[in-house]
C-alpha positions in Angstrom: -10.1 -21.7 12.9 -10.2 -18.0 13.2 -10.7 -16.0 9.9 -10.6 -12.3 10.6 -10.0 -8.8 9.3 -8.4 -7.6 12.6 -9.3 -4.0 13.8 -5.7 -3.3 14.9 -4.3 -4.1 11.5 -7.0 -2.1 9.8 -6.0 0.9 12.0 -2.3 0.4 11.1 -3.1 0.1 7.4 -5.2 3.3 7.5 -2.4 5.2 9.3 0.3 3.9 6.9 -1.8 5.3 4.0 -3.1 8.5 5.7 0.2 9.5 7.1 2.3 8.4 4.0 4.5 6.2 6.1 7.4 4.4 4.4 6.8 1.2 6.2 6.6 -2.4 5.0 7.3 -1.7 1.4 6.6 -5.4 0.6 2.9 -4.8 1.7 0.8 -3.5 -1.2 -1.3 -0.3 -0.8 -4.8 -0.5 0.7 -7.7 -1.5 -1.4 -9.8 0.5 -1.3 -7.5 3.4 -0.6 -8.6 5.2 2.5 -9.7 8.8 2.5 -7.5 10.3 5.2 -10.0 13.0 6.1 -8.3 15.5 8.4 -5.6 12.9 9.5 -2.1 14.5 9.7 1.2 12.7 10.4 2.5 13.4 13.9 5.9 15.1 13.8 8.0 12.7 15.8 11.1 10.7 14.8 11.0 7.0 14.4 7.3 6.7 13.6 7.9 4.1 10.9 9.9 1.8 13.2 7.2 2.1 15.9 4.5 1.3 13.2 6.6 -1.7 12.0 7.1 -3.1 15.5 3.3 -2.9 16.2 2.6 -4.5 12.8 5.0 -7.4 13.5 3.5 -7.9 17.0 -0.1 -7.9 15.6 0.7 -10.3 12.8 2.7 -12.7 14.9 1.2 -16.1 15.8 0.9 -14.8 19.3 -0.6 -11.4 18.2 -4.2 -12.7 18.2 -4.2 -13.1 21.9 -3.2 -9.4 22.4 -5.7 -7.9 19.9 -8.8 -8.1 22.2 -6.9 -6.4 25.0 -6.0 -3.5 22.7 -2.2 -4.0 23.0 -1.8 -3.5 19.2 -3.9 -0.4 18.7 -2.0 2.7 17.8 -4.7 5.0 19.4 -4.4 3.2 22.7 -0.7 3.1 22.8 0.2 6.5 21.3 -3.0 8.5 21.4 -5.3 9.7 18.5 -3.5 12.9 17.6 -3.3 13.1 13.9 -6.0 10.5 13.3 -9.4 11.5 11.8 -11.4 8.9 13.7 -14.5 9.4 11.5 -12.4 8.7 8.4 -10.9 5.7 10.1 -14.3 4.2 11.1 -15.7 4.8 7.6 -12.8 3.2 5.9 -12.8 0.2 8.2 -16.5 -0.5 7.4 -15.8 -0.2 3.6 -12.7 -2.3 3.8 -14.5 -5.1 5.7 -17.6 -5.2 3.5 -16.3 -7.7 0.8 -15.4 -10.2 3.4 -18.6 -9.9 5.5 -20.7 -10.0 2.3 -19.0 -13.2 1.2 -19.3 -14.8 4.7 -23.0 -14.0 4.9 -23.7 -16.3 1.9 -23.0 -19.4 3.8 -23.4 -21.9 0.9 -21.0 -19.9 -1.3 -18.7 -18.5 1.3 -15.0 -19.0 0.8 -14.8 -21.2 3.8 -17.5 -23.5 2.5 -16.1 -23.6 -1.1 -12.6 -24.5 0.3 -13.8 -26.7 3.2 -11.5 -29.7 2.4 -8.4 -27.5 1.9 -9.2 -25.7 5.2 -9.6 -29.0 7.1 -6.3 -30.3 5.8 -4.5 -27.0 6.7 -6.1 -27.2 10.2 -4.8 -30.7 10.6 -1.3 -29.4 9.8 -1.6 -26.7 12.4 -3.2 -23.7 10.8 -5.1 -21.7 13.4 -5.7 -18.3 12.0 -6.2 -16.6 8.6 -5.7 -12.8 8.7 -7.3 -10.9 5.8 -6.0 -7.6 4.7 -7.7 -5.1 2.3 -4.6 -4.6 0.1 -4.2 -4.4 -3.7 -3.8 -7.7 -5.6 -2.6 -11.0 -4.4 -0.6 -10.9 -1.2 0.3 -13.9 1.0 2.5 -14.5 4.0 2.9 -17.9 5.6 3.5 -18.1 9.3 3.9 -21.1 11.6 0.2 -21.2 12.6 -1.3 -18.5 10.4 -1.7 -17.2 6.9 -1.9 -13.6 6.0 -3.9 -13.0 2.8 -5.2 -10.2 0.8 -9.0 -10.0 0.5 -8.6 -10.6 -3.2 -6.9 -14.0 -2.6 -9.5 -14.9 0.1 -12.4 -14.2 -2.3 -10.9 -16.1 -5.2 -11.4 -19.9 -4.8 -8.2 -20.9 -6.7 -6.1 -18.4 -4.9 -7.3 -19.4 -1.5 -6.8 -23.1 -2.3 -3.3 -22.3 -3.5 -2.5 -20.4 -0.3 -3.9 -23.2 1.9 -1.9 -25.7 -0.1 1.3 -23.6 0.4 0.6 -23.6 4.1 0.3 -27.4 4.0 3.7 -27.6 2.5 5.4 -25.4 5.1 
């Protein structure tokens, strides 16, 4: 089971916020909200549709295999013009912190506290949990993956509910 806060998705979330993109309206705003620094939206048409295509690719069940190769990174595909890389790096570290802190405490980690529900979901085909630093409770169920807000992951009842929902899919 892979439980991760993928770098490519963090980059895309940062850009959506920093550039004020009108993309994926169903996806809540970032939590914490990134400081865009000197980031400025590039002036090219169709940027939202390109962002959404990259998001869909990165969050697909097949997306995990592309992530390590950099196929889903905006900066590698389209360059870093308009991206304050220091602000991006800082926000990524801050956004990951609640998850890494929780996982460090092995005995009380969300995986440990929800071990039975995780095992059951794995038996039913769950292979990946994608964690997103967005406001509130957010959940998407895919064929072999769950996409959850950090808030849901850190809350035992919410994580159990999401795993149970996956089991029913």
